[in-house]
One Martini backbone bead per residue (centre of mass of N, CA, C, O) as a GRO file, in nm:
protein
  372
    1MET     BB    1  -2.020   2.015   0.209
    2ILE     BB    2  -1.907   1.940  -0.065
    3ALA     BB    3  -2.059   2.158  -0.222
    4THR     BB    4  -1.928   2.396  -0.072
    5ALA     BB    5  -1.636   2.332  -0.151
    6MET     BB    6  -1.688   2.353  -0.458
    7TYR     BB    7  -1.799   2.646  -0.460
    8ASN     BB    8  -1.518   2.766  -0.320
    9PHE     BB    9  -1.363   2.702  -0.562
   10ASP     BB   10  -1.106   2.822  -0.747
   11LYS     BB   11  -1.112   2.843  -1.090
   12ASN     BB   12  -0.816   2.950  -1.139
   13LEU     BB   13  -0.673   2.690  -1.051
   14ASP     BB   14  -0.765   2.522  -1.291
   15ARG     BB   15  -0.649   2.710  -1.507
   16ALA     BB   16  -0.356   2.695  -1.414
   17ALA     BB   17  -0.326   2.390  -1.460
   18ARG     BB   18  -0.390   2.390  -1.762
   19ILE     BB   19  -0.164   2.593  -1.860
   20LEU     BB   20   0.054   2.374  -1.729
   21GLY     BB   21  -0.066   2.075  -1.858
   22ALA     BB   22  -0.317   1.967  -1.720
   23ASN     BB   23  -0.534   1.736  -1.698
   24ARG     BB   24  -0.820   1.632  -1.564
   25TRP     BB   25  -0.696   1.423  -1.361
   26GLN     BB   26  -0.467   1.605  -1.252
   27ARG     BB   27  -0.651   1.826  -1.139
   28ILE     BB   28  -0.803   1.652  -0.939
   29TYR     BB   29  -0.558   1.529  -0.780
   30HIS     BB   30  -0.367   1.801  -0.732
   31VAL     BB   31  -0.613   2.020  -0.663
   32LEU     BB   32  -0.905   1.950  -0.581
   33LEU     BB   33  -0.887   1.731  -0.357
   34PRO     BB   34  -0.698   1.877  -0.150
   35LEU     BB   35  -0.909   2.128  -0.115
   36ILE     BB   36  -1.180   1.932  -0.048
   37LYS     BB   37  -1.112   1.732   0.184
   38PRO     BB   38  -1.264   1.853   0.430
   39GLY     BB   39  -1.546   1.822   0.298
   40ILE     BB   40  -1.539   1.517   0.260
   41PHE     BB   41  -1.496   1.437   0.556
   42SER     BB   42  -1.745   1.580   0.670
   43GLY     BB   43  -1.956   1.434   0.493
   44MET     BB   44  -1.890   1.144   0.585
   45THR     BB   45  -1.940   1.188   0.885
   46PHE     BB   46  -2.234   1.282   0.862
   47ALA     BB   47  -2.341   1.029   0.715
   48PHE     BB   48  -2.265   0.827   0.938
   49ILE     BB   49  -2.434   0.948   1.164
   50LEU     BB   50  -2.705   0.923   1.025
   51SER     BB   51  -2.693   0.616   0.975
   52PHE     BB   52  -2.648   0.528   1.269
   53ASN     BB   53  -2.917   0.646   1.372
   54ASP     BB   54  -3.123   0.519   1.175
   55VAL     BB   55  -3.084   0.209   1.196
   56PRO     BB   56  -3.111   0.152   1.504
   57LEU     BB   57  -3.390   0.282   1.536
   58ALA     BB   58  -3.531   0.097   1.331
   59LEU     BB   59  -3.462  -0.176   1.481
   60PHE     BB   60  -3.570  -0.093   1.793
   61LEU     BB   61  -3.859   0.085   1.750
   62VAL     BB   62  -3.999  -0.112   1.588
   63ARG     BB   63  -4.203  -0.342   1.497
   64PRO     BB   64  -4.238  -0.649   1.434
   65GLY     BB   65  -4.223  -0.683   1.070
   66GLU     BB   66  -4.130  -0.412   1.007
   67THR     BB   67  -4.039  -0.201   0.717
   68THR     BB   68  -3.789   0.004   0.643
   69LEU     BB   69  -3.579   0.164   0.445
   70PRO     BB   70  -3.308   0.094   0.582
   71ILE     BB   71  -3.373  -0.212   0.604
   72THR     BB   72  -3.407  -0.261   0.303
   73VAL     BB   73  -3.120  -0.184   0.222
   74ILE     BB   74  -2.972  -0.385   0.400
   75ASN     BB   75  -3.109  -0.644   0.288
   76TYR     BB   76  -3.019  -0.609  -0.003
   77TYR     BB   77  -2.705  -0.617   0.051
   78GLU     BB   78  -2.715  -0.897   0.210
   79TYR     BB   79  -2.943  -1.074   0.011
   80GLY     BB   80  -3.022  -0.913  -0.289
   81LEU     BB   81  -2.757  -0.913  -0.446
   82ASP     BB   82  -2.668  -0.917  -0.774
   83PRO     BB   83  -2.374  -1.023  -0.907
   84VAL     BB   84  -2.418  -0.968  -1.207
   85LEU     BB   85  -2.511  -0.674  -1.185
   86ALA     BB   86  -2.262  -0.573  -1.038
   87ALA     BB   87  -2.056  -0.651  -1.259
   88VAL     BB   88  -2.179  -0.477  -1.483
   89ASN     BB   89  -2.147  -0.205  -1.342
   90VAL     BB   90  -1.841  -0.214  -1.310
   91ALA     BB   91  -1.770  -0.258  -1.609
   92SER     BB   92  -1.902   0.000  -1.713
   93LEU     BB   93  -1.729   0.197  -1.552
   94LEU     BB   94  -1.451   0.105  -1.659
   95PHE     BB   95  -1.513   0.159  -1.956
   96LEU     BB   96  -1.566   0.462  -1.932
   97LEU     BB   97  -1.288   0.537  -1.816
   98ALA     BB   98  -1.125   0.425  -2.058
   99VAL     BB   99  -1.243   0.609  -2.276
  100ILE     BB  100  -1.160   0.878  -2.150
  101PHE     BB  101  -0.857   0.818  -2.135
  102LEU     BB  102  -0.813   0.769  -2.442
  103PHE     BB  103  -0.911   1.044  -2.534
  104GLU     BB  104  -0.690   1.202  -2.392
  105ARG     BB  105  -0.447   1.061  -2.530
  106ILE     BB  106  -0.519   1.116  -2.826
  107GLY     BB  107  -0.538   1.423  -2.803
  108GLY     BB  108  -0.249   1.463  -2.693
  109SER     BB  109  -0.097   1.332  -2.933
  110ARG     BB  110  -0.198   1.517  -3.155
  111HIS     BB  111  -0.090   1.786  -3.031
  112LYS     BB  112   0.204   1.694  -2.998
  113SER     BB  113   0.264   1.651  -3.299
  114MET     BB  114   0.215   1.946  -3.372
  115GLU     BB  115   0.440   2.066  -3.188
  116GLU     BB  116   0.680   1.886  -3.329
  117ALA     BB  117   0.666   2.038  -3.562
  118ASN     BB  118   0.791   2.230  -3.788
  119GLU     BB  119   0.882   2.557  -3.762
  120PRO     BB  120   0.874   2.847  -3.875
  121ALA     BB  121   1.109   3.092  -3.874
  122ASP     BB  122   0.910   3.332  -3.994
  123VAL     BB  123   0.706   3.388  -3.718
  124ALA     BB  124   0.464   3.463  -3.526
  125ASP     BB  125   0.373   3.401  -3.208
  126ILE     BB  126   0.117   3.593  -3.265
  127GLU     BB  127  -0.208   3.553  -3.440
  128LEU     BB  128  -0.470   3.774  -3.540
  129VAL     BB  129  -0.774   3.705  -3.743
  130ASP     BB  130  -1.061   3.842  -3.727
  131VAL     BB  131  -1.150   3.857  -3.425
  132THR     BB  132  -1.452   3.729  -3.268
  133LYS     BB  133  -1.684   3.810  -2.985
  134ARG     BB  134  -1.983   3.652  -2.865
  135TYR     BB  135  -2.274   3.710  -2.639
  136GLY     BB  136  -2.496   3.668  -2.823
  137ASP     BB  137  -2.571   4.009  -2.882
  138HIS     BB  138  -2.287   4.058  -2.756
  139LEU     BB  139  -2.018   4.259  -2.849
  140VAL     BB  140  -1.675   4.234  -2.754
  141VAL     BB  141  -1.521   4.142  -3.022
  142ASP     BB  142  -1.413   4.323  -3.338
  143GLN     BB  143  -1.215   4.229  -3.569
  144ILE     BB  144  -0.922   4.153  -3.474
  145SER     BB  145  -0.576   4.236  -3.558
  146LEU     BB  146  -0.259   4.059  -3.471
  147ASN     BB  147   0.101   4.095  -3.434
  148VAL     BB  148   0.356   3.894  -3.252
  149PRO     BB  149   0.666   3.893  -3.218
  150LYS     BB  150   0.946   3.770  -3.121
  151GLY     BB  151   1.030   3.926  -2.807
  152GLU     BB  152   0.783   4.096  -2.747
  153PHE     BB  153   0.637   4.379  -2.572
  154VAL     BB  154   0.288   4.367  -2.523
  155SER     BB  155   0.021   4.598  -2.475
  156ILE     BB  156  -0.314   4.583  -2.358
  157LEU     BB  157  -0.507   4.878  -2.373
  158GLY     BB  158  -0.783   4.969  -2.148
  159PRO     BB  159  -1.081   4.986  -2.050
  160SER     BB  160  -1.337   4.871  -1.910
  161GLY     BB  161  -1.491   4.657  -2.153
  162CYS     BB  162  -1.299   4.642  -2.429
  163GLY     BB  163  -1.171   4.318  -2.456
  164LYS     BB  164  -0.885   4.232  -2.342
  165THR     BB  165  -0.943   3.975  -2.166
  166THR     BB  166  -1.089   3.814  -2.384
  167THR     BB  167  -0.847   3.801  -2.572
  168LEU     BB  168  -0.661   3.649  -2.377
  169ASN     BB  169  -0.853   3.399  -2.340
  170MET     BB  170  -0.837   3.314  -2.639
  171VAL     BB  171  -0.533   3.263  -2.649
  172ALA     BB  172  -0.540   3.053  -2.406
  173GLY     BB  173  -0.839   2.879  -2.449
  174PHE     BB  174  -1.101   2.955  -2.269
  175HIS     BB  175  -1.192   3.087  -2.538
  176SER     BB  176  -1.387   3.103  -2.827
  177PRO     BB  177  -1.416   3.219  -3.123
  178SER     BB  178  -1.670   3.310  -3.336
  179SER     BB  179  -1.439   3.433  -3.520
  180GLY     BB  180  -1.160   3.351  -3.668
  181ARG     BB  181  -0.797   3.356  -3.601
  182ILE     BB  182  -0.552   3.162  -3.407
  183ARG     BB  183  -0.194   3.192  -3.382
  184ILE     BB  184   0.085   2.980  -3.275
  185ARG     BB  185   0.359   2.956  -3.437
  186GLY     BB  186   0.158   2.907  -3.704
  187ARG     BB  187  -0.072   2.763  -3.539
  188ASP     BB  188  -0.374   2.656  -3.528
  189GLN     BB  189  -0.612   2.682  -3.235
  190ALA     BB  190  -0.838   2.513  -3.319
  191GLY     BB  191  -0.924   2.295  -3.055
  192VAL     BB  192  -0.702   2.387  -2.859
  193PRO     BB  193  -0.612   2.347  -2.556
  194PRO     BB  194  -0.444   2.501  -2.307
  195GLU     BB  195  -0.249   2.245  -2.236
  196LYS     BB  196  -0.143   2.261  -2.572
  197ARG     BB  197  -0.004   2.569  -2.621
  198ASN     BB  198   0.258   2.666  -2.480
  199ILE     BB  199   0.170   2.864  -2.237
  200GLY     BB  200   0.164   3.142  -2.026
  201LEU     BB  201   0.010   3.253  -1.697
  202VAL     BB  202  -0.070   3.554  -1.525
  203PHE     BB  203  -0.266   3.629  -1.273
  204GLN     BB  204  -0.425   3.863  -1.091
  205ASN     BB  205  -0.442   3.647  -0.827
  206TYR     BB  206  -0.215   3.418  -0.929
  207ALA     BB  207  -0.312   3.120  -0.856
  208LEU     BB  208  -0.203   2.975  -0.616
  209PHE     BB  209  -0.127   2.685  -0.456
  210PRO     BB  210  -0.196   2.656  -0.118
  211HIS     BB  211  -0.082   2.338  -0.076
  212MET     BB  212   0.183   2.462  -0.191
  213THR     BB  213   0.484   2.536  -0.239
  214VAL     BB  214   0.691   2.719  -0.413
  215ALA     BB  215   0.837   2.480  -0.547
  216GLU     BB  216   0.576   2.324  -0.628
  217ASN     BB  217   0.457   2.541  -0.806
  218VAL     BB  218   0.699   2.566  -1.008
  219ALA     BB  219   0.702   2.244  -1.074
  220PHE     BB  220   0.429   2.170  -1.205
  221GLY     BB  221   0.474   2.211  -1.515
  222LEU     BB  222   0.715   2.015  -1.536
  223LYS     BB  223   0.562   1.760  -1.445
  224MET     BB  224   0.340   1.768  -1.671
  225LYS     BB  225   0.581   1.721  -1.895
  226GLY     BB  226   0.783   1.491  -1.772
  227THR     BB  227   1.005   1.583  -1.605
  228SER     BB  228   1.266   1.526  -1.445
  229LYS     BB  229   1.378   1.565  -1.132
  230SER     BB  230   1.647   1.709  -1.195
  231GLU     BB  231   1.530   1.914  -1.404
  232THR     BB  232   1.324   2.038  -1.215
  233GLU     BB  233   1.520   2.152  -1.007
  234ILE     BB  234   1.667   2.333  -1.206
  235GLY     BB  235   1.417   2.495  -1.302
  236VAL     BB  236   1.343   2.611  -1.025
  237ARG     BB  237   1.606   2.760  -0.965
  238ARG     BB  238   1.604   2.938  -1.219
  239ALA     BB  239   1.330   3.081  -1.172
  240LEU     BB  240   1.389   3.196  -0.885
  241LYS     BB  241   1.638   3.359  -0.968
  242SER     BB  242   1.494   3.550  -1.179
  243VAL     BB  243   1.296   3.657  -0.913
  244HIS     BB  244   1.440   3.663  -0.634
  245LEU     BB  245   1.365   3.358  -0.453
  246GLU     BB  246   1.581   3.261  -0.287
  247GLY     BB  247   1.480   3.067   0.005
  248TYR     BB  248   1.144   3.012  -0.060
  249GLU     BB  249   1.065   2.710  -0.120
  250ALA     BB  250   0.909   2.627   0.174
  251ARG     BB  251   0.689   2.818   0.124
  252TYR     BB  252   0.376   2.951   0.148
  253PRO     BB  253   0.162   3.174   0.017
  254LYS     BB  254   0.062   3.286   0.305
  255GLU     BB  255   0.387   3.365   0.368
  256LEU     BB  256   0.355   3.593   0.158
  257SER     BB  257   0.381   3.854  -0.012
  258GLY     BB  258   0.263   4.015  -0.277
  259GLY     BB  259   0.533   4.024  -0.435
  260GLN     BB  260   0.608   3.723  -0.389
  261GLN     BB  261   0.359   3.606  -0.529
  262GLN     BB  262   0.415   3.732  -0.804
  263ARG     BB  263   0.689   3.593  -0.846
  264THR     BB  264   0.587   3.303  -0.826
  265ALA     BB  265   0.394   3.318  -1.066
  266LEU     BB  266   0.616   3.384  -1.270
  267ALA     BB  267   0.795   3.135  -1.223
  268ARG     BB  268   0.577   2.925  -1.295
  269ALA     BB  269   0.535   3.027  -1.593
  270ILE     BB  270   0.855   3.004  -1.692
  271ALA     BB  271   0.965   2.716  -1.623
  272PRO     BB  272   0.848   2.561  -1.898
  273GLN     BB  273   0.916   2.738  -2.140
  274PRO     BB  274   0.738   2.919  -2.303
  275SER     BB  275   0.662   3.095  -2.593
  276VAL     BB  276   0.437   3.245  -2.416
  277LEU     BB  277   0.338   3.535  -2.214
  278LEU     BB  278   0.067   3.596  -2.005
  279LEU     BB  279  -0.074   3.909  -1.858
  280ASP     BB  280  -0.327   3.978  -1.599
  281GLU     BB  281  -0.289   4.228  -1.416
  282PRO     BB  282  -0.042   4.159  -1.189
  283LEU     BB  283  -0.018   4.467  -1.036
  284SER     BB  284  -0.305   4.560  -0.913
  285ASN     BB  285  -0.250   4.444  -0.596
  286LEU     BB  286  -0.038   4.659  -0.562
  287ASP     BB  287   0.140   4.893  -0.454
  288LEU     BB  288   0.286   5.161  -0.591
  289LYS     BB  289   0.586   5.107  -0.524
  290LEU     BB  290   0.587   4.805  -0.609
  291ARG     BB  291   0.483   4.847  -0.896
  292GLU     BB  292   0.724   5.012  -1.002
  293SER     BB  293   0.946   4.794  -0.947
  294MET     BB  294   0.808   4.561  -1.116
  295ARG     BB  295   0.833   4.685  -1.392
  296VAL     BB  296   1.137   4.664  -1.413
  297GLU     BB  297   1.159   4.356  -1.364
  298LEU     BB  298   0.986   4.256  -1.597
  299LYS     BB  299   1.158   4.375  -1.824
  300GLU     BB  300   1.422   4.232  -1.748
  301ILE     BB  301   1.315   3.942  -1.774
  302GLN     BB  302   1.225   3.958  -2.069
  303GLN     BB  303   1.510   4.025  -2.182
  304GLN     BB  304   1.658   3.780  -2.065
  305LEU     BB  305   1.465   3.558  -2.208
  306GLY     BB  306   1.327   3.645  -2.489
  307MET     BB  307   1.021   3.673  -2.437
  308THR     BB  308   0.692   3.676  -2.503
  309PHE     BB  309   0.479   3.953  -2.412
  310VAL     BB  310   0.135   3.975  -2.287
  311TYR     BB  311  -0.015   4.275  -2.162
  312VAL     BB  312  -0.275   4.346  -1.938
  313THR     BB  313  -0.422   4.684  -1.912
  314HIS     BB  314  -0.538   5.011  -1.760
  315ASP     BB  315  -0.244   5.123  -1.728
  316GLN     BB  316  -0.063   5.361  -1.880
  317GLU     BB  317   0.214   5.356  -1.737
  318GLU     BB  318   0.276   5.062  -1.770
  319ALA     BB  319   0.267   5.046  -2.078
  320MET     BB  320   0.483   5.277  -2.133
  321ALA     BB  321   0.726   5.155  -1.956
  322MET     BB  322   0.745   4.841  -2.095
  323SER     BB  323   0.680   4.870  -2.396
  324ASP     BB  324   0.721   4.823  -2.742
  325ARG     BB  325   0.400   4.785  -2.763
  326VAL     BB  326   0.073   4.937  -2.813
  327VAL     BB  327  -0.272   4.832  -2.755
  328VAL     BB  328  -0.558   5.009  -2.818
  329MET     BB  329  -0.877   4.970  -2.667
  330SER     BB  330  -1.229   5.004  -2.797
  331GLY     BB  331  -1.519   4.847  -2.814
  332GLY     BB  332  -1.354   4.578  -2.939
  333VAL     BB  333  -1.127   4.758  -3.068
  334VAL     BB  334  -0.859   4.890  -3.246
  335ALA     BB  335  -0.748   5.215  -3.214
  336GLN     BB  336  -0.428   5.156  -3.154
  337ALA     BB  337  -0.086   5.082  -3.282
  338GLY     BB  338   0.233   5.113  -3.109
  339PRO     BB  339   0.459   5.292  -2.999
  340PRO     BB  340   0.438   5.487  -2.729
  341VAL     BB  341   0.540   5.760  -2.852
  342ASP     BB  342   0.357   5.758  -3.103
  343ILE     BB  343   0.090   5.763  -2.950
  344TYR     BB  344   0.146   6.028  -2.805
  345GLN     BB  345   0.217   6.211  -3.062
  346ASN     BB  346  -0.004   6.024  -3.260
  347PRO     BB  347  -0.309   6.021  -3.226
  348ALA     BB  348  -0.589   5.868  -3.391
  349SER     BB  349  -0.775   5.989  -3.155
  350SER     BB  350  -0.955   6.130  -2.906
  351PHE     BB  351  -0.953   5.883  -2.726
  352VAL     BB  352  -0.649   5.835  -2.713
  353ALA     BB  353  -0.569   6.114  -2.609
  354ASP     BB  354  -0.746   6.102  -2.351
  355PHE     BB  355  -0.649   5.825  -2.229
  356ILE     BB  356  -0.349   5.880  -2.205
  357GLY     BB  357  -0.232   6.146  -2.147
  358LYS     BB  358   0.012   6.370  -2.065
  359SER     BB  359   0.097   6.302  -1.768
  360ASN     BB  360   0.183   5.994  -1.837
  361LEU     BB  361   0.422   6.077  -2.080
  362ALA     BB  362   0.627   6.300  -2.026
  363GLY     BB  363   0.859   6.145  -1.888
  364ARG     BB  364   0.916   5.938  -2.113
  365THR     BB  365   0.976   6.136  -2.341
  366ARG     BB  366   1.226   6.260  -2.212
  367ARG     BB  367   1.388   5.991  -2.192
  368VAL     BB  368   1.391   5.921  -2.494
  369ARG     BB  369   1.525   6.185  -2.594
  370GLY     BB  370   1.786   6.153  -2.414
  371ARG     BB  371   1.886   5.883  -2.578
  372ARG     BB  372   1.920   6.020  -2.876
   0.00000   0.00000   0.00000
C-alpha cells in the first residue's frame, strides 16, 4: 500500500518543491509525507492485522514446545535483544543522519555564498554556451548557444522532440548538460542544484500542492527561503494581486478552474522574486478563449515585474504574440533566433518558413506596422 502511494506520487510536485528552494528533508516533510499519509496508515493497519492474526494463532494452535517464526521473533525481542548491539545500531543510524544533514548544510552554505557574491552589472540573466545533451547515442540538444538579457521575454519555439523542454530542464538544473556551460547572472551552474539557482518554474500541469491552500502554495517558496511570517504574508498578497486572485487564499487547487490554477502556479513562482522565470507550456491545458486572454495577462505581468521570462511552447501564435525574441528549434539545434516580425519576414530556412506559417503571423504583422 505504501509502495502504491509512492508509485502514484506526482514527481513534478517534488520538482516544484526543489525549484522553490526546498532541500531533501523539507520536500519529504512538507510534500511527500502529507500526500502518502493515507497509504502509510493503510499499510500500518494491514501489517498490524496480519501480525495480530499470526502471533495468536501461532501461540494457541501449535503443540507445546514447538517454536514458529513469529514466536521466535517475539522471544528475541522480549528476552534475547542485546542492549549493546541495539545501542550501536541506533548510534550508527543517528551518525548517518547527522552526516547527511551536515552535507546538506555545507552544500547549501557554499551555494548561498556564491549567490551573495557581487554580480556583474552588465551580464545576461541566462547564457548557454555550446550546450549539448545526449542520452546514450541519442543526441537531443546539439551545441546550442543563447544569451537572454535581463527583462526579456524569450520564447523557445519548436515541434515536439526538438529539444526545447530538455533545454529548459537543463537551465532549471533537473538535467545536466553532457557538455557546454550554463550561466545564470554570470555564475556557472555546473553542480548547482535546482533549489540553489534562484529561478522560478511554471509547470505544464501546474504541479500545485493539492494538500495546501492557494495561500499556502504561494507562501511555500518564501518559507523555504526563511522569510519572516509578516514578510511572507505581504509577499503572498502581492503575488496574488499581480495575478488577480485576491479572495482565493483559502481555496484548494481542486476548487479552482483551470485558469485559476494557472494563475496560482504563476503567483507561486514569482512570489520568491526569482531572477528568471521559466514557463513550460503553461497554457496548453486551457481552452482557446482562456488561452488567448492569458497570453495578454502573462505579457502584462512580465512587463510589470521587469522579470526575465523564458517560455517554451510549440504554439506559433503564443510565441509571436508575447515574445520580445523567438528562438526556433529543430532537431536539437537553433534554426533561427530574433524578433517575431524579423523571423516572419526573413525566415532563415524553409523549415522556419513552413513551421511559422503565414496565417499565424499576418495579424501580428499588421498590428506591428500599424504602431510604426
